[in-house]
RODO-2510 file (C-alpha; in nm, 4 decimals, decimal comma):
residues 392
     n   res          X          Y          Z
     1     x    12,6782    -1,1753     3,8005
     2     x    13,0173    -1,3206     3,7020
     3     x    13,3149    -1,3259     3,4792
     4     x    13,3795    -1,6185     3,2335
     5     x    13,7571    -1,6093     3,0084
     6     x    13,7258    -1,7728     2,6429
     7     x    14,0001    -1,8167     2,4256
     8     x    13,9044    -1,6151     2,1147
     9     x    13,9206    -1,7759     1,7577
    10     x    13,9288    -1,4874     1,4100
    11     x    13,5374    -1,5130     1,3898
    12     x    13,5639    -1,2909     1,6851
    13     x    13,8176    -1,0336     1,5618
    14     x    13,5619    -0,7760     1,4827
    15     x    13,4209    -0,7675     1,8873
    16     x    13,7582    -0,7678     2,0006
    17     x    13,8480    -0,4696     1,7853
    18     x    13,5720    -0,2688     1,8815
    19     x    13,6243    -0,3618     2,2303
    20     x    14,0040    -0,2072     2,1691
    21     x    13,8259     0,1226     2,0169
    22     x    13,5554     0,1891     2,2973
    23     x    13,8122     0,1466     2,5579
    24     x    13,9997     0,4511     2,7053
    25     x    14,3585     0,2605     2,8009
    26     x    14,3750     0,0857     2,4759
    27     x    14,6833     0,0833     2,2592
    28     x    14,7337     0,0107     1,9287
    29     x    14,9213    -0,3219     2,0227
    30     x    14,5996    -0,4728     2,1807
    31     x    14,4130    -0,4677     1,8908
    32     x    14,3497    -0,7855     1,6744
    33     x    14,5811    -0,8074     1,3893
    34     x    14,8813    -0,8076     1,5210
    35     x    14,8175    -1,2045     1,6528
    36     x    14,7980    -1,2441     1,2676
    37     x    15,1771    -1,0384     1,2026
    38     x    15,3330    -1,2300     1,4526
    39     x    15,1985    -1,6034     1,3688
    40     x    15,2485    -1,5392     1,0327
    41     x    15,5777    -1,3361     1,0736
    42     x    15,7614    -1,6363     1,3153
    43     x    15,4756    -1,9158     1,4527
    44     x    15,4825    -1,8467     1,8101
    45     x    15,1587    -1,9674     1,9205
    46     x    14,9067    -1,6924     2,0517
    47     x    14,6455    -1,6991     2,3348
    48     x    14,4043    -1,4277     2,2869
    49     x    14,2080    -1,4081     2,5977
    50     x    13,8326    -1,2625     2,6456
    51     x    13,6409    -1,2099     2,9425
    52     x    13,2334    -1,1700     2,9151
    53     x    12,9807    -1,1160     3,2188
    54     x    12,6463    -1,2886     3,2423
    55     x    12,3377    -1,1605     3,4742
    56     x    12,2517    -1,4386     3,7531
    57     x    11,9500    -1,5374     3,4801
    58     x    12,1919    -1,6196     3,2502
    59     x    12,3609    -1,8348     3,4124
    60     x    12,1257    -2,0330     3,5655
    61     x    12,0426    -2,1507     3,2032
    62     x    12,4057    -2,1746     3,0858
    63     x    12,6428    -2,3087     3,3574
    64     x    12,9421    -2,1054     3,3956
    65     x    13,2287    -2,2668     3,2703
    66     x    13,5688    -2,2176     3,0779
    67     x    13,5847    -2,3468     2,7315
    68     x    13,9544    -2,4387     2,8132
    69     x    14,2690    -2,3476     2,6414
    70     x    14,3175    -2,6064     2,3264
    71     x    13,9028    -2,5750     2,2225
    72     x    13,8207    -2,1479     2,2386
    73     x    13,4910    -2,0734     2,2033
    74     x    13,3530    -1,8401     1,9591
    75     x    13,2496    -1,4975     2,2157
    76     x    13,0591    -1,3550     1,9044
    77     x    12,7285    -1,6114     2,0061
    78     x    12,7687    -1,5365     2,3530
    79     x    12,4431    -1,3856     2,5411
    80     x    12,6746    -1,1596     2,7625
    81     x    12,9121    -0,8821     2,7382
    82     x    13,2417    -0,8607     2,6457
    83     x    13,3843    -0,6915     2,9294
    84     x    13,8116    -0,6670     2,9346
    85     x    14,0459    -0,8838     2,7081
    86     x    14,4608    -1,0049     2,7238
    87     x    14,6689    -1,0672     2,4331
    88     x    14,9292    -1,3308     2,4790
    89     x    15,2221    -1,4574     2,2905
    90     x    15,4269    -1,7467     2,3976
    91     x    15,7725    -1,7277     2,3118
    92     x    15,9413    -2,0683     2,3676
    93     x    16,3177    -2,1858     2,3178
    94     x    16,5805    -2,3491     2,5195
    95     x    16,8081    -2,0837     2,4833
    96     x    16,5694    -1,7330     2,5169
    97     x    16,3169    -1,9732     2,7913
    98     x    15,9899    -2,0349     2,7989
    99     x    15,7041    -1,6544     2,8543
   100     x    15,3616    -1,5483     2,8105
   101     x    15,4435    -1,1854     2,6905
   102     x    15,1774    -0,8718     2,5931
   103     x    15,3343    -0,7824     2,3577
   104     x    15,6978    -0,8986     2,2638
   105     x    15,8732    -0,6588     2,0265
   106     x    15,6284    -0,3834     2,1270
   107     x    15,6508    -0,1126     2,4368
   108     x    15,2455    -0,1578     2,5071
   109     x    14,9752    -0,4609     2,5896
   110     x    14,8421    -0,5767     2,8759
   111     x    14,4973    -0,6609     3,0385
   112     x    14,2145    -0,4237     2,9095
   113     x    13,9293    -0,4374     3,1327
   114     x    13,6454    -0,2752     3,2597
   115     x    13,6784    -0,3231     3,6439
   116     x    13,9351    -0,5257     3,8917
   117     x    13,7003    -0,8117     3,8897
   118     x    13,7883    -0,8448     3,5397
   119     x    14,1637    -0,7776     3,5546
   120     x    14,1726    -1,0702     3,8516
   121     x    13,9573    -1,3650     3,5987
   122     x    14,2071    -1,2222     3,3440
   123     x    14,5748    -1,2867     3,5007
   124     x    14,4297    -1,5694     3,7384
   125     x    14,3163    -1,7839     3,3881
   126     x    14,6362    -1,6282     3,2412
   127     x    14,8378    -1,7887     3,5639
   128     x    14,6280    -2,0732     3,5103
   129     x    14,7598    -2,1463     3,1327
   130     x    15,1212    -2,0221     3,1872
   131     x    15,1359    -2,3333     3,3968
   132     x    14,9652    -2,5446     3,1837
   133     x    15,2614    -2,4351     2,9373
   134     x    15,5328    -2,5021     3,2111
   135     x    15,6339    -2,0789     3,1308
   136     x    15,8835    -1,9165     3,3770
   137     x    15,7056    -1,6055     3,3496
   138     x    15,4223    -1,3790     3,2476
   139     x    15,5009    -1,0326     3,1140
   140     x    15,2436    -0,7844     3,0776
   141     x    15,3316    -0,3703     2,9558
   142     x    15,1230    -0,1342     3,0002
   143     x    15,1340     0,1872     3,0053
   144     x    14,9567     0,2271     3,3956
   145     x    15,0674     0,0383     3,7011
   146     x    14,8347    -0,2553     3,6856
   147     x    14,5739    -0,1473     3,9441
   148     x    14,4583    -0,5368     4,0652
   149     x    14,8528    -0,6086     4,1777
   150     x    14,9249    -0,4714     4,5241
   151     x    15,3368    -0,3672     4,4657
   152     x    15,4283    -0,2324     4,7722
   153     x    15,6371    -0,5322     4,7803
   154     x    15,7359    -0,5705     4,3914
   155     x    15,9063    -0,9220     4,4909
   156     x    15,6252    -1,0772     4,6627
   157     x    15,2864    -0,8395     4,7187
   158     x    15,0364    -0,8926     4,9694
   159     x    14,7376    -0,7090     4,9934
   160     x    14,6261    -0,7297     5,4022
   161     x    14,2389    -0,6334     5,2536
   162     x    14,1989    -1,0088     5,1265
   163     x    14,4782    -1,2089     5,2139
   164     x    14,3334    -1,4946     5,0186
   165     x    14,3500    -1,3848     4,6847
   166     x    14,5707    -1,5901     4,5306
   167     x    14,7333    -1,3137     4,3240
   168     x    14,8692    -1,2134     4,6121
   169     x    15,0988    -1,5298     4,6273
   170     x    15,2484    -1,4728     4,3045
   171     x    15,5940    -1,3284     4,2805
   172     x    15,6040    -0,9938     4,0818
   173     x    15,8837    -0,7211     3,9639
   174     x    15,8296    -0,4028     3,8027
   175     x    16,0349    -0,2573     3,5690
   176     x    15,9372     0,1197     3,5290
   177     x    16,2809     0,1896     3,4095
   178     x    16,2167     0,3141     3,0535
   179     x    15,9999     0,6035     2,8949
   180     x    15,7218     0,6487     2,6307
   181     x    15,8053     0,9827     2,4705
   182     x    15,4973     1,1349     2,3681
   183     x    15,4364     1,5172     2,1532
   184     x    15,0884     1,6717     2,1462
   185     x    15,0751     1,7980     1,8815
   186     x    14,9145     2,1310     1,7304
   187     x    14,6577     2,1434     1,3922
   188     x    14,8802     2,2965     1,1648
   189     x    15,3089     2,1932     1,0992
   190     x    15,3274     2,5265     1,0593
   191     x    15,2477     2,6077     1,4297
   192     x    15,4235     2,3235     1,5139
   193     x    15,7285     2,4145     1,3049
   194     x    15,7165     2,8061     1,5093
   195     x    15,7363     2,6135     1,7952
   196     x    16,0728     2,4976     1,8034
   197     x    16,3470     2,6927     1,8590
   198     x    16,5608     2,8379     1,6027
   199     x    16,8091     2,5364     1,6250
   200     x    16,5975     2,2652     1,5493
   201     x    16,4217     2,4466     1,3025
   202     x    16,7487     2,4788     1,1033
   203     x    16,8212     2,1465     1,1276
   204     x    16,4932     2,0642     1,0140
   205     x    16,5670     2,2284     0,7178
   206     x    16,9715     2,1997     0,6482
   207     x    16,8215     1,7894     0,4512
   208     x    16,5656     1,9816     0,2454
   209     x    16,8577     2,2512     0,1292
   210     x    17,0797     1,9615     0,0553
   211     x    16,8313     1,8035    -0,1918
   212     x    16,7003     1,5213     0,0031
   213     x    16,2842     1,4054    -0,0128
   214     x    16,0947     1,2073     0,2197
   215     x    15,8748     0,9639     0,0912
   216     x    15,5597     0,8048     0,2353
   217     x    15,4278     0,5084     0,1177
   218     x    15,2997     0,1283     0,1160
   219     x    15,4896    -0,1914     0,0406
   220     x    15,6409    -0,0378    -0,2788
   221     x    15,9428     0,1190    -0,0298
   222     x    15,9835    -0,2013     0,1658
   223     x    16,2978    -0,2713    -0,0089
   224     x    16,4301     0,0294     0,0405
   225     x    16,3092     0,0434     0,4225
   226     x    16,4545    -0,2748     0,4926
   227     x    16,7670    -0,1843     0,3381
   228     x    16,8369     0,0897     0,5578
   229     x    16,7102    -0,1070     0,8672
   230     x    16,8723    -0,3889     0,8539
   231     x    17,2075    -0,2244     0,8366
   232     x    17,1316    -0,0036     1,1044
   233     x    17,0083    -0,2952     1,3216
   234     x    17,3474    -0,4598     1,2615
   235     x    17,5370    -0,1639     1,3261
   236     x    17,4147    -0,1142     1,6860
   237     x    17,4994    -0,4828     1,7376
   238     x    17,1280    -0,5984     1,7381
   239     x    16,9979    -0,8597     1,5528
   240     x    16,7786    -0,7693     1,2922
   241     x    16,3837    -0,8426     1,2768
   242     x    16,2558    -1,0422     0,9563
   243     x    16,1450    -0,8222     0,6329
   244     x    15,8199    -1,0349     0,6575
   245     x    15,7152    -0,8403     1,0078
   246     x    15,6731    -0,4673     0,8637
   247     x    15,5702    -0,6477     0,4861
   248     x    15,3043    -0,8222     0,7343
   249     x    15,2169    -0,4657     0,9147
   250     x    15,1609    -0,3210     0,5926
   251     x    14,9385    -0,6185     0,4909
   252     x    14,7774    -0,6128     0,8153
   253     x    14,7069    -0,2582     0,8583
   254     x    14,6754    -0,1127     0,4985
   255     x    14,4766     0,1938     0,5832
   256     x    14,6684     0,2677     0,8603
   257     x    15,0231     0,1803     0,7748
   258     x    15,2796     0,3473     0,6210
   259     x    15,5825     0,3334     0,5095
   260     x    15,8543     0,6819     0,5330
   261     x    16,1689     0,6634     0,3576
   262     x    16,4304     0,9668     0,3271
   263     x    16,6258     0,9304    -0,0376
   264     x    16,8884     1,1851    -0,1422
   265     x    17,0630     1,1266    -0,4902
   266     x    16,7931     0,8212    -0,4877
   267     x    16,9804     0,5959    -0,2038
   268     x    16,7999     0,5353     0,0482
   269     x    16,9580     0,7246     0,4309
   270     x    16,6988     0,6634     0,6688
   271     x    16,3541     0,5307     0,7092
   272     x    16,0227     0,4303     0,9650
   273     x    15,7414     0,3051     0,9715
   274     x    15,4233     0,4504     1,1762
   275     x    15,0582     0,3765     1,1998
   276     x    14,7619     0,5777     1,2771
   277     x    14,5554     0,4417     1,5776
   278     x    14,2790     0,6585     1,7040
   279     x    14,4477     1,0252     1,7820
   280     x    14,8000     0,9158     1,8116
   281     x    15,0824     0,8094     1,5561
   282     x    15,2896     0,5277     1,6712
   283     x    15,6672     0,5056     1,5238
   284     x    15,7422     0,1104     1,5577
   285     x    16,0341     0,1294     1,4028
   286     x    16,2838     0,3844     1,3135
   287     x    16,5762     0,3959     1,1566
   288     x    16,8994     0,5862     1,0008
   289     x    17,2621     0,5009     0,7997
   290     x    17,5519     0,6547     1,0128
   291     x    17,7346     0,7077     0,6348
   292     x    17,5023     1,0018     0,5779
   293     x    17,4532     1,1495     0,9013
   294     x    17,6434     1,4717     0,8251
   295     x    17,3161     1,5087     0,5872
   296     x    17,1216     1,4789     0,8861
   297     x    16,8750     1,2566     0,6964
   298     x    16,6846     1,1660     1,0816
   299     x    16,6260     1,4817     1,1182
   300     x    16,4048     1,4968     0,7854
   301     x    16,2489     1,1818     0,8706
   302     x    16,0468     1,2638     1,1713
   303     x    15,9601     1,5891     1,0468
   304     x    15,8166     1,3963     0,7506
   305     x    15,6839     1,2023     1,0275
   306     x    15,5027     1,5179     1,2453
   307     x    15,3591     1,6645     0,9538
   308     x    15,2554     1,3861     0,7907
   309     x    15,0279     1,3739     1,1800
   310     x    14,9106     1,7167     1,2149
   311     x    14,7915     1,7373     0,8283
   312     x    14,5995     1,3825     0,9274
   313     x    14,4792     1,5715     1,1954
   314     x    14,6381     1,3622     1,4636
   315     x    14,6201     1,4195     1,8690
   316     x    14,9730     1,3221     1,9664
   317     x    15,3125     1,1527     1,8249
   318     x    15,4645     0,8530     1,9959
   319     x    15,8794     0,8883     1,9390
   320     x    15,8796     0,5211     2,0790
   321     x    16,0803     0,3860     2,3877
   322     x    16,4108     0,5476     2,5476
   323     x    16,5751     0,5290     2,8839
   324     x    16,6108     0,8554     3,0339
   325     x    16,9047     1,0750     2,9816
   326     x    17,0470     0,8801     2,7200
   327     x    17,0933     0,9720     2,3357
   328     x    16,7853     0,9118     2,1908
   329     x    16,5828     1,0599     2,4769
   330     x    16,7632     1,4049     2,4235
   331     x    16,6986     1,3509     2,0621
   332     x    16,3306     1,2737     2,1228
   333     x    16,3005     1,5920     2,4140
   334     x    16,4562     1,8538     2,1473
   335     x    16,1239     1,8211     1,9188
   336     x    15,8923     1,8582     2,2542
   337     x    15,8311     1,5233     2,3480
   338     x    15,7461     1,4179     2,7469
   339     x    15,8162     1,1009     2,8693
   340     x    15,5288     0,8645     3,0470
   341     x    15,6447     0,6311     3,2048
   342     x    15,6153     0,2662     3,1386
   343     x    15,5126    -0,0248     3,3600
   344     x    15,5900    -0,3751     3,2590
   345     x    15,5306    -0,6154     3,4915
   346     x    15,7244    -1,0531     3,5276
   347     x    15,4697    -1,2360     3,6676
   348     x    15,6658    -1,5560     3,8736
   349     x    15,5421    -1,8916     3,8312
   350     x    15,8521    -2,0303     4,0060
   351     x    15,8003    -1,8997     4,3130
   352     x    16,1438    -1,9233     4,3672
   353     x    16,2939    -1,8022     4,0588
   354     x    16,2361    -1,4405     3,9931
   355     x    16,4376    -1,2039     4,2152
   356     x    16,4556    -0,9498     3,9568
   357     x    16,3290    -0,8400     3,5596
   358     x    16,4799    -1,0376     3,2808
   359     x    16,6939    -0,7893     3,1084
   360     x    16,7218    -0,9833     2,7619
   361     x    16,9685    -0,7067     2,6259
   362     x    17,2073    -0,7306     2,8736
   363     x    17,2610    -1,1186     2,8309
   364     x    17,4017    -1,0749     2,4991
   365     x    17,5585    -0,7543     2,5569
   366     x    17,9131    -0,9104     2,5319
   367     x    17,8196    -1,0132     2,1560
   368     x    17,8119    -0,7093     2,0242
   369     x    18,0928    -0,6466     1,9002
   370     x    18,1600    -0,9367     1,7005
   371     x    17,7768    -0,9292     1,5314
   372     x    17,9270    -0,5646     1,4368
   373     x    18,1748    -0,7210     1,2677
   374     x    17,9365    -0,9336     1,0518
   375     x    17,8507    -0,9182     0,6956
   376     x    17,4879    -0,7376     0,5890
   377     x    17,3988    -1,0491     0,4620
   378     x    17,4882    -1,2828     0,7285
   379     x    17,2586    -1,0923     1,0044
   380     x    16,9944    -1,0528     0,7300
   381     x    16,9869    -1,4241     0,7424
   382     x    17,0757    -1,5303     1,0462
   383     x    16,9305    -1,2356     1,2759
   384     x    16,5451    -1,3250     1,2152
   385     x    16,6155    -1,6674     1,3579
   386     x    16,7359    -1,5049     1,6930
   387     x    16,5135    -1,2351     1,7105
   388     x    16,2070    -1,4211     1,6993
   389     x    16,2692    -1,5714     2,0475
   390     x    16,4149    -1,1994     2,1753
   391     x    16,0609    -1,0209     2,3371
   392     x    16,2348    -0,6929     2,3171
***
């Protein structure tokens, strides 16, 4: 048997998603719908690669060929099994760099495959594609270390068992300094509440006693969500995403994506966007306004998400990415969340360039104080123009 790699189109979305739902290591961000979200919001070019495997008899009737990058072939009509996939997004800007990422803006993505042969085939195809696009790096975001890379030496991996493998000549840096914070959920909100320490229970009940309420809905809450989100991003000194990103997420995943907003006296004070995938509730974005911190709207926000997940019968809640021992990490830890390391692999397409993993955040730290002083309308206008090029 041999593995064939093809770029796919929207006609293959159903087959693609069926593979994602069946794969035990799949994440929310492998779903085909993110291609539509990212392309419609920011116009980035995307390359969704599918691996198929044919038997030798099939190969004798149809010689092995790659379909090419700019003329993708549909996988839905191939007499072969889908055995792997890789979604890639091309971020290219003269200031921010030229990179292929799976997936930008989110914690996870990367390669899904049935076995190491498929992993290597997808990676080699991605390297070929990256060099054609003159990309500097390929970035793969995995929950587990990428098995087909020997990372004993993270700068220039080697594999003595197969020194001729072309992957071994590609410099790789892996960063595992960030973690996902995951909470296993009981089968009812009451059990979850009773599992908390008394201090945390009091903090959750305080905003309720003060009259704050949480609403869970769809696009009708988007304006209030974005008001809180954009102000919070400005206060943090970070360019804000376009409101179109959240709008397109809700449109693309109408049965699984919800917006949560906490109100006090009809004023939005905290917000989040949540998405159900398999047995887990993901929380890509959450914010609260510091001017209302004395009312603890963020405590009601997180309790509302957890309560929703329990009532849905979900097994886990993903609090999102954190740096161990920093403030957000400790906030999530108090709810009982446990860390799970992220493994972000940076594959250099220029042997002489990559000596450490890129860090987009550190490049802009000196600009944070200036951004924090900008008027909110200005940050909402120019923020998305910048944020679309930052893969974090």
